[in-house]
N, C-alpha and C positions, 0 to 999 in steps of 0.2 A: 666290769669288763675283764675278760681273760687276756692273758699275754698273747695268745694267738690272734684275738680280735684286734688288739692294739697293733700288732705287727702287720696285719692285713691293712688296717687303716693307714698306717705309715707308708706301706708300699703303694697304696692307692694315691696318697698325697704326693709321693715322689713321682709316680707315673703321671699324674695330672700336671704337676709342675714341669715335668719334662715335655709333655705334650704342649703346654702353654708356651714354653721356650721355643719348641719347634715351630709352633704357629706364628709366633712373632718373627722368627727367622724367615719363614716362608713369606710372610707379609712384606718384610723388608726386601726380599729377593723379587717379589712381584712388583713392587714399586720401582726397583732398579731396572727390571726388564721393561716396564712400561715407559720409563724415561729413555731407555736405550732405543726402544721401538719408535718413540716420538722423534728422537734425534735422527734415526735412520730414515724415517718417513720425510723429515725435512730435507735430508740430503738427496733423497730420491726426487723430491719435487724440484730441488735446485738443479739436479742433473737433467731432469726432463726439460726444464726451461732452457738449459744450455743446449740440449739436443735440438730443440725447436729452433733456437737462434742459429745454430750451426747449419741446420737443414736449409734455413732461409738464406744464409750466406752462400751455401753450396748451390742453391737454385739460382741465386743472382750471378754466381760465377759461371754457371752453365750458360745462362743467358748472355753474359758478357762474351764468353768464348764463341758462342754461335754468332753474335753480332760482329765480332772481330773477324771471324772466318768469312762472313758474308761481305763485309765492307772493306776490309784490308786497311782502313784508316783507323789507327789506334785512338786518336783524339776524339773523333766522332763517335766511336764505339763507347768510350768512357762517358761522354755526354749523354748518350742514349741510356746507358745503364744507370747513371745518376738520376736521370729523369724518371725512369721506371721505378727505381727504389723510392724516390720521393712520392710518387703516386701510390705505391704500395703502402708506405708509411701513413699517408693521408687516409687511405682506406681502413687501415688498422685502427687509426685514431678515431675514425667515425664509428667503427664497430665497437670500440671500447666505451663509447658514450652511453 
């Protein structure tokens, strides 16, 4: 083997080793990105659940305000709202079965 051929082989080896190093680095980065993506997806799901809960509370508040405006008696309005909320919770529990 000539010196030129040995030099070319050594350059190829170093290029291949550099490519393997870059591949491993990219694999590690891909795993990190996937983990980050999963964490962000978990946070999105958590926030979506919180939004649904807040929308439910907001709806209940709107109902309560309309009942208060109609009846003028605060205690009766609270009782009505509590009854409606219990009925909604029962319906949700039945749907979840």
